[in-house]
C-alpha positions in Angstrom: 139.0 43.4 187.6 142.2 44.5 189.8 145.0 45.9 188.2 147.5 43.6 187.5 151.1 44.1 186.1 151.2 42.9 182.8 153.6 40.2 182.2 155.0 40.8 179.1 156.0 43.9 176.9 154.2 47.0 177.4 152.9 48.5 173.9 151.4 51.5 175.3 148.1 53.2 174.2 148.4 56.2 176.0 151.3 58.4 177.7 150.4 58.0 180.8 150.0 54.2 181.2 152.0 52.4 184.3 152.1 48.4 182.8 148.9 47.7 184.1 145.9 46.0 183.1 142.5 46.6 182.6 143.5 49.3 180.6 141.2 51.9 178.0 142.3 51.3 174.2 143.4 54.2 172.6 144.5 55.0 168.9 147.3 57.3 169.8 150.1 55.1 170.8 153.3 56.9 172.0 155.4 53.7 171.7 154.7 53.6 167.6 157.0 56.4 166.4 157.5 58.2 162.5 160.8 59.8 162.0 159.4 61.0 158.7 161.2 60.4 155.2 164.9 59.9 156.8 165.4 57.1 159.8 166.9 58.3 163.1 170.8 58.4 163.0 171.0 56.7 165.7 167.7 55.2 167.2 169.0 54.1 170.6 168.0 57.5 171.9 164.4 55.5 172.0 165.3 53.1 174.3 166.6 56.1 176.8 164.4 56.2 179.9 164.4 60.0 179.6 163.1 59.4 176.6 160.0 57.7 177.7 157.5 60.0 178.3 157.8 61.7 174.8 155.4 61.3 172.1 156.9 62.1 169.0 155.6 63.1 165.6 153.1 61.1 163.6 153.0 62.4 160.2 153.3 60.0 157.1 154.5 61.2 153.8 152.2 59.7 150.9 154.0 58.1 147.9 157.9 58.5 150.0 160.0 56.0 152.0 158.8 56.5 155.8 160.9 55.2 158.7 158.6 53.5 161.9 160.2 52.2 165.0 158.0 50.5 168.1 159.4 50.3 171.2 158.0 48.3 175.0 159.1 48.3 178.2 159.6 44.7 180.6 157.6 45.2 183.4 158.7 41.8 184.4 161.7 40.7 186.8 162.6 38.6 183.7 164.6 39.0 180.5 162.0 38.7 177.6 162.9 37.8 173.6 160.3 38.0 171.4 160.0 40.1 168.1 158.2 43.2 166.7 155.5 43.5 164.4 153.9 46.8 162.5 150.8 46.6 160.2 148.6 49.1 158.5 144.9 49.6 158.2 142.9 52.0 156.6 140.6 54.1 158.7 138.0 51.7 160.5 136.4 52.0 164.3 136.7 49.1 165.0 140.0 47.9 163.8 138.9 43.8 163.7 142.6 42.0 162.9 140.9 40.7 159.0 141.2 44.7 158.2 145.0 44.4 158.7 146.6 41.2 159.3 148.0 40.8 155.7 149.2 44.4 155.7 152.3 43.5 157.4 155.0 45.9 157.3 159.1 45.1 156.9 162.1 46.1 158.2 165.0 48.1 156.5 166.4 44.6 156.4 163.2 43.0 155.1 162.2 41.3 158.2 158.9 41.0 159.1 159.5 40.0 162.3 162.8 41.7 163.9 163.9 40.4 167.3 164.0 42.0 170.8 165.7 41.1 173.7 164.5 43.0 176.9 166.1 43.2 180.3 163.4 43.9 183.2 162.5 47.3 183.8 164.0 48.0 180.5 163.0 49.7 177.1 163.8 48.3 174.1 163.0 48.8 170.9 163.0 48.4 167.0 166.1 50.5 166.0 166.2 48.3 162.6 163.4 50.8 161.5 159.7 49.3 159.1 159.7 51.1 156.1 157.1 52.0 154.3 155.9 53.9 151.2 151.9 54.5 151.7 149.7 54.8 149.0 147.3 57.3 148.4 144.4 55.8 148.8 142.7 57.0 152.2 142.7 60.2 154.4 144.8 58.7 157.1 146.1 55.2 158.2 146.4 53.3 161.9 149.4 51.7 162.4 148.9 48.7 164.8 152.1 47.7 166.8 152.3 43.9 168.7 155.2 43.1 170.9 155.3 39.2 170.3 156.8 37.0 172.9 156.6 33.1 173.6 153.5 33.4 175.9 151.9 36.3 174.8 151.8 36.6 170.8 149.0 38.5 168.8 146.2 39.0 171.7 143.4 39.5 168.8 144.0 37.2 166.3 140.7 35.6 165.2 138.6 38.1 167.0 135.8 39.0 165.0 133.2 40.5 167.4 132.9 43.5 169.2 132.7 42.3 173.1 135.9 40.4 172.5 137.7 43.1 171.0 136.8 44.8 173.7 137.7 43.2 176.1 141.0 41.7 174.5 142.6 45.0 173.9 141.7 45.8 177.6 143.1 43.0 179.2 146.5 42.2 176.8 149.2 45.2 177.0 151.3 44.2 174.0 149.0 45.8 171.3 148.5 49.3 170.8 147.2 51.3 167.6 147.9 54.7 166.2 146.5 57.3 164.0 148.4 58.9 162.1 148.4 62.3 159.8 149.1 62.3 156.1 151.0 64.6 153.9 150.8 65.4 150.5 153.5 67.5 149.6 155.4 67.8 146.1 156.0 64.0 145.1 160.0 63.7 143.6 160.0 62.8 140.2 162.2 59.7 141.4 161.1 57.3 144.4 163.2 54.3 144.2 164.9 51.3 146.4 168.0 48.7 146.4 168.5 46.0 148.5 172.4 45.4 150.1 173.0 42.2 150.9 176.8 42.2 152.5 177.0 38.3 152.2 179.1 35.2 154.2 182.4 37.2 154.4 182.4 40.9 156.3 185.0 43.7 154.3 186.0 46.8 154.2 183.6 48.9 151.6 182.8 51.8 150.1 179.2 52.6 149.3 178.7 55.0 146.7 176.2 57.0 145.3 176.9 58.6 141.7 174.5 61.0 140.0 175.2 61.8 136.2 173.7 64.4 134.0 171.7 66.1 136.7 170.5 70.1 136.2 171.6 71.7 139.1 169.2 72.8 141.8 167.9 69.2 142.3 167.2 68.0 145.5 168.1 64.4 146.7 168.0 61.6 149.8 169.6 58.6 149.9 169.0 56.5 153.0 169.1 53.2 155.1 167.9 52.9 158.6 169.5 49.4 159.1 171.9 50.7 161.8 175.5 50.0 161.4 177.8 50.7 164.1 174.6 51.7 165.9 174.2 54.5 163.0 171.7 55.0 160.4 173.2 55.5 156.8 171.5 59.3 155.4 172.8 61.8 153.0 170.9 64.2 151.3 171.3 67.4 149.2 168.3 70.2 148.7 170.8 72.3 146.1 173.0 70.4 144.0 175.7 73.0 141.9 177.1 70.0 139.3 175.8 67.7 136.7 177.8 64.5 137.7 178.5 63.8 141.4 179.4 60.8 143.3 179.0 61.0 147.5 180.2 57.8 149.3 180.2 56.2 152.9 183.8 55.5 153.3 186.2 52.7 155.0 182.9 50.9 155.9 183.8 47.6 158.2 179.9 45.7 157.0 180.2 42.2 158.7 178.8 39.4 157.3 175.3 39.0 156.6 174.3 42.6 157.2 171.2 43.6 154.8 169.4 46.8 154.6 167.0 48.5 151.8 168.6 52.0 150.1 165.8 54.3 149.8 166.6 57.2 147.3 164.2 60.0 146.0 165.2 62.7 143.4 163.7 66.3 142.4 165.3 67.8 139.8 166.2 71.2 139.5 165.0 73.2 136.7 168.9 74.4 135.2 169.9 72.0 133.0 172.7 74.0 131.4 176.2 71.6 130.4 174.4 68.6 130.2 174.3 67.1 126.5 171.4 66.8 124.3 170.5 63.3 124.4 172.1 62.3 127.8 169.9 60.6 130.3 170.1 61.6 134.2 170.8 57.9 136.3 171.7 57.2 139.9 173.5 54.5 140.4 174.2 52.6 144.2 177.8 50.2 144.2 179.5 48.6 146.5 183.6 48.9 146.5 185.8 46.9 148.2 188.7 48.8 149.6 192.0 47.9 149.1 195.4 48.2 150.6 198.6 46.8 149.0 198.3 43.5 151.2 195.0 42.8 149.7 194.8 40.1 146.8 192.8 41.8 144.4 194.7 45.5 144.6 196.1 44.9 141.1 192.4 45.2 139.7 191.4 48.0 141.3 191.3 51.8 140.3 193.0 54.7 142.5 191.0 55.4 145.1 190.0 59.4 145.9 188.4 60.8 148.0 185.2 61.9 146.8 185.2 65.4 148.9 188.8 66.5 148.3 189.3 64.9 144.9 193.1 63.9 146.3 194.2 60.3 146.7 193.6 58.1 149.6 196.0 56.4 151.9 195.8 53.1 153.7 196.3 53.0 157.6 199.9 51.6 156.7 200.2 55.2 154.6 200.5 53.4 151.2 198.1 54.1 148.5 194.9 52.7 148.1 192.6 50.9 145.5 188.5 50.4 145.1 186.9 47.2 143.0 183.6 47.6 142.4 181.6 44.6 143.6 178.1 45.0 142.7 175.4 48.1 141.5 172.3 49.0 140.7 171.4 52.1 138.3 168.1 53.7 138.2 167.8 55.9 134.7 165.4 58.2 133.9 165.0 58.5 130.0 161.9 60.6 130.0 163.2 63.5 132.4 164.5 66.5 130.8 164.4 69.9 129.8 160.7 71.7 130.0 
């Protein structure tokens, strides 16, 4: 069979592919990428042609939120719209679709079919990452990615015999697989998540994380992979020094309908001094509306203080700023305490 340029989005099986079929199936795709337990701060680098030859790490962390990305290149001479799909499978040499089609992952936004629009010759990527907490039921997993366009969906759908599987994987370039390594470290005592939906109106907002009754020397990570102004939200500390503290992403303009999933993990330190005997550790994520004196809810708010400096905040006009809490999710840990 003569080599032909694939008329769609190419998700490579190997780094040496040039966009043609037939090709050899492989489980080492460089276009299924894992950033680990923290999202890429600016995932746009995945679409830079200078990085197209790079194959990034493929380690998954058992029991922790992981962030995963898919990229592909448009080898045609026309723009292509479609959506990314990502699935996981337990080890199997022949990955028939019935083994993984029910294991579809979602992005931080909660989308199983995140859209793309890729210009001719350009590289696209799922900049809102897929998120997954892998269960400890397998010594490794395989990820399966599909770049679906109107003319080319999941090419192996319905395939259930070895000859058809071999043919489809050879002659369709919009599907790829990647085996991933599993890391079993010290799983944090708290692994949780909270969804955020902005709703029908954009607003200037603080997204704040409030920690209470935390032992000193704790470590934590709070992250959201869905880009906001092109950046993921990520904050961590490996050695806390206070029992009660607050971190906030301040003065964020969040557009209408922005949705994400916050993941957070906590490993408790050993210094419980300063915490009352009956106090319960907690983590609260809040959405706080930021208001200057012209805001109609200004009188209902409380004075806004910079979480880093403790000083009163002022608006762009130089006046005092107030905040009002619009909603929150609180996780309490009543079964955690000094050993």
